[in-house]
ZAMARGU-4260 file (C-alpha; in steps of 0.2 Angstrom, whole numbers, plus 5000, padded with zeros to 4 digits):
<rodrens>
0) 5500/5314/5550 | 5520/5318/5548 | 5520/5307/5533 | 5506/5318/5525 | 5516/5334/5527
5) 5531/5339/5516 | 5544/5344/5529 | 5556/5350/5516 | 5543/5362/5509 | 5536/5370/5525
10) 5550/5371/5538 | 5559/5386/5543 | 5578/5387/5540 | 5591/5396/5550 | 5604/5400/5538
15) 5616/5411/5548 | 5620/5415/5567 | 5632/5429/5572 | 5637/5435/5589 | 5631/5452/5595
20) 5647/5464/5596 | 5651/5467/5614 | 5638/5456/5623 | 5641/5439/5630 | 5629/5425/5626
25) 5619/5435/5614 | 5617/5430/5595 | 5608/5436/5580 | 5600/5422/5571 | 5593/5423/5553
30) 5578/5412/5550 | 5569/5410/5533 | 5551/5404/5532 | 5542/5397/5516 | 5529/5410/5510
35) 5515/5397/5509 | 5515/5397/5529 | 5506/5414/5528 | 5489/5419/5523 | 5489/5433/5510
40) 5485/5450/5515 | 5485/5447/5535 | 5497/5455/5546 | 5488/5446/5561 | 5493/5429/5553
45) 5510/5435/5549 | 5513/5440/5567 | 5505/5425/5574 | 5517/5414/5565 | 5533/5423/5568
50) 5531/5431/5585 | 5519/5419/5592 | 5522/5405/5605 | 5541/5405/5602 | 5543/5420/5613
55) 5537/5410/5628 | 5549/5395/5626 | 5558/5390/5642 | 5573/5386/5633 | 5576/5405/5628
60) 5580/5418/5641 | 5575/5432/5630 | 5571/5434/5611 | 5570/5450/5600 | 5564/5452/5583
65) 5575/5465/5575 | 5569/5465/5558 | 5561/5456/5544 | 5561/5456/5525 | 5544/5454/5517
70) 5546/5446/5499 | 5538/5456/5485 | 5526/5443/5481 | 5519/5444/5498 | 5519/5463/5499
75) 5508/5463/5484 | 5494/5454/5493 | 5492/5470/5505 | 5482/5486/5500 | 5493/5496/5512
80) 5491/5514/5516 | 5473/5520/5511 | 5481/5534/5501 | 5499/5538/5503 | 5510/5554/5504
85) 5507/5562/5487 | 5488/5559/5486 | 5487/5567/5504 | 5496/5582/5498 | 5485/5583/5483
90) 5469/5581/5494 | 5475/5595/5505 | 5484/5606/5493 | 5499/5608/5504 | 5516/5607/5497
95) 5534/5611/5500 | 5534/5610/5519 | 5530/5598/5533 | 5512/5596/5539 | 5509/5605/5556
100) 5498/5597/5569 | 5493/5600/5587 | 5486/5588/5600 | 5473/5596/5610 | 5476/5598/5629
105) 5471/5594/5642 | 5469/5577/5633 | 5454/5572/5645 | 5440/5582/5654 | 5435/5595/5641
110) 5417/5596/5636 | 5414/5593/5617 | 5410/5612/5614 | 5426/5618/5623 | 5436/5605/5614
115) 5429/5611/5597 | 5434/5629/5601 | 5452/5624/5605 | 5453/5616/5588 | 5446/5631/5579
120) 5459/5642/5588 | 5473/5631/5583 | 5467/5629/5565 | 5463/5647/5563 | 5481/5651/5569
125) 5489/5642/5555 | 5490/5624/5559 | 5485/5610/5546 | 5478/5597/5559 | 5473/5596/5576
130) 5471/5579/5585 | 5462/5568/5597 | 5474/5561/5610 | 5475/5542/5610 | 5464/5541/5626
135) 5450/5551/5618 | 5437/5539/5613 | 5419/5541/5619 | 5419/5545/5639 | 5406/5552/5650
140) 5413/5570/5649 | 5413/5570/5630 | 5404/5557/5620 | 5411/5553/5603 | 5397/5560/5592
145) 5396/5577/5601 | 5414/5578/5598 | 5414/5574/5580 | 5400/5588/5577 | 5409/5602/5586
150) 5425/5598/5578 | 5418/5597/5561 | 5410/5614/5565 | 5428/5620/5570 | 5434/5613/5554
155) 5422/5622/5542 | 5424/5639/5551 | 5443/5639/5550 | 5443/5633/5532 | 5430/5648/5527
160) 5441/5660/5536 | 5459/5655/5531 | 5455/5648/5514 | 5465/5633/5517 | 5459/5614/5519
165) 5460/5609/5537 | 5459/5593/5546 | 5457/5584/5563 | 5461/5567/5568 | 5445/5561/5574
170) 5448/5545/5584 | 5437/5531/5578 | 5446/5519/5590 | 5432/5508/5599 | 5428/5492/5609
175) 5422/5483/5594 | 5425/5484/5575 | 5407/5488/5571 | 5407/5503/5582 | 5424/5508/5575
180) 5417/5508/5558 | 5401/5517/5563 | 5412/5531/5570 | 5422/5531/5553 | 5405/5532/5543
185) 5400/5547/5554 | 5416/5556/5550 | 5414/5552/5531 | 5396/5560/5532 | 5402/5575/5541
190) 5415/5578/5527 | 5430/5578/5537 | 5446/5573/5528 | 5455/5562/5541 | 5451/5551/5555
195) 5463/5542/5568 | 5465/5524/5575 | 5477/5516/5589 | 5483/5502/5579 | 5492/5492/5592
200) 5478/5493/5605 | 5464/5491/5592 | 5473/5477/5584 | 5479/5473/5566 | 5463/5465/5560
205) 5453/5480/5565 | 5467/5492/5558 | 5467/5484/5541 | 5447/5484/5540 | 5448/5503/5544
210) 5461/5505/5531 | 5450/5497/5518 | 5436/5508/5523 | 5446/5524/5522 | 5452/5520/5504
215) 5435/5516/5499 | 5428/5532/5506 | 5442/5544/5502 | 5447/5546/5521 | 5465/5549/5526
220) 5470/5538/5541 | 5481/5544/5555 | 5489/5530/5566 | 5494/5532/5584 | 5507/5519/5591
225) 5500/5518/5609 | 5506/5502/5618 | 5522/5501/5607 | 5534/5503/5621 | 5528/5488/5630
230) 5534/5478/5615 | 5549/5488/5609 | 5557/5496/5623 | 5567/5482/5631 | 5584/5480/5621
235) 5584/5461/5623 | 5566/5455/5622 | 5551/5459/5611 | 5553/5467/5595 | 5560/5483/5587
240) 5548/5497/5581 | 5555/5495/5563 | 5545/5479/5563 | 5530/5487/5570 | 5532/5501/5557
245) 5533/5489/5542 | 5518/5480/5549 | 5508/5496/5549 | 5513/5500/5531 | 5506/5483/5526
250) 5491/5484/5537 | 5487/5503/5531 | 5489/5520/5538 | 5494/5536/5530 | 5502/5544/5546
255) 5512/5534/5559 | 5520/5542/5575 | 5538/5538/5574 | 5547/5548/5588 | 5555/5565/5588
260) 5575/5561/5591 | 5574/5579/5600 | 5558/5578/5611 | 5554/5570/5627 | 5553/5552/5620
265) 5568/5541/5618 | 5575/5538/5600 | 5592/5536/5592 | 5594/5548/5577 | 5601/5536/5564
270) 5590/5521/5570 | 5575/5533/5569 | 5579/5539/5552 | 5581/5521/5546 | 5563/5515/5550
275) 5557/5533/5544 | 5564/5529/5527 | 5556/5512/5528 | 5539/5521/5530 | 5541/5532/5516
280) 5553/5526/5503 | 5548/5513/5489 | 5565/5504/5491 | 5577/5504/5506 | 5595/5497/5505
285) 5602/5486/5519 | 5611/5497/5531 | 5616/5490/5547 | 5622/5507/5554 | 5604/5512/5554
290) 5597/5496/5560 | 5591/5490/5543 | 5596/5471/5542 | 5588/5468/5525 | 5585/5477/5508
295) 5567/5480/5506 | 5557/5483/5490 | 5539/5489/5493 | 5534/5487/5475 | 5525/5503/5474
300) 5515/5501/5490 | 5509/5519/5496 | 5521/5527/5508 | 5517/5532/5526 | 5521/5549/5533
305) 5531/5549/5549 | 5524/5560/5563 | 5536/5568/5576 | 5526/5571/5592 | 5530/5572/5610
310) 5538/5587/5619 | 5543/5598/5604 | 5541/5616/5601 | 5546/5630/5589 | 5564/5630/5596
315) 5566/5612/5589 | 5559/5617/5572 | 5576/5618/5562 | 5582/5602/5569 | 5566/5593/5565
320) 5565/5600/5547 | 5583/5594/5545 | 5580/5577/5552 | 5563/5573/5544 | 5562/5584/5528
325) 5546/5589/5521 | 5537/5573/5520 | 5533/5573/5538 | 5520/5579/5551 | 5526/5589/5566
330) 5514/5589/5581 | 5515/5602/5594 | 5504/5599/5608 | 5510/5609/5623 | 5521/5618/5611
335) 5505/5626/5604 | 5493/5627/5618 | 5507/5632/5631 | 5509/5648/5622 | 5508/5663/5634
340) 5497/5672/5622 | 5485/5659/5619 | 5481/5645/5607 | 5480/5654/5591 | 5497/5664/5593
345) 5505/5647/5598 | 5498/5639/5581 | 5504/5655/5572 | 5522/5654/5580 | 5523/5635/5573
350) 5517/5641/5556 | 5530/5655/5555 | 5544/5644/5561 | 5541/5631/5548 | 5539/5643/5534
355) 5555/5652/5539
</rodrens>
């Protein structure tokens, strides 16, 4: 069959190799692939081709995908985020400051009623969002439908009392795509504005399906990156998070956890800001000092809001606003619920600090 395939048309080409500064026997290789090798609108096929079996080759001691440039013609085959930054602000009527959120703690073990009460207290205290933790799906102590109902009650009560639109990231992640979409449909019927998905553990196919559902049914989609460190933490093997962030923008998500720089999770400031800009901006220039190896044009694909979450509290607020700017979501979990006066005062402290 070799004679039936045009090798010149379909083969990949390594067009440059450069040594890694300060490292022995490490090199950066630049490889280009013909666009016809990839199925349109499929992050699954994109990754199967680029980071598939090659990472297991015996000839390679280690291999890491640092970045990729997605051609404009290929970007146009994706829907991308269900709504994007400006549409979200318009839906929620919130402008001129970062969104403020809180992950409910303890993450596991609360009954649905007590969970809903904690959500109400945080939202009534001044936060825009509360959040299911990534582990919260449908466990014996709190089944998903019970949680959805009590949280919806908390949303409507806090909205009526505050006069503001509130949201809770209801985690629709499930064991099957059918169950995931059933949970998303329940959230839609309850009238909540936003749901959540764990895109790496759930998979890109499931995530893209959910993103399409969210656009069709006017739901915002919050994305958690659970499992990312398995892929991106090793410096010489795996792939950098900026690649996962680009993949998520293609697959679809209105929010994406992106590190904090100042919190409990690791993250270099310039590199973090590099992939934060890749999530939000329509066009990003090549800048090696920020880890951006290629110029990227998103051809008007909606932007994704970066979410700073993990060990942050009011003391970090000035640094977070300086680092992320207004188009971000700042998630204070223990930084809200750990307040000595209670949940609502903790939420009020975060709101006051943000507006100050």
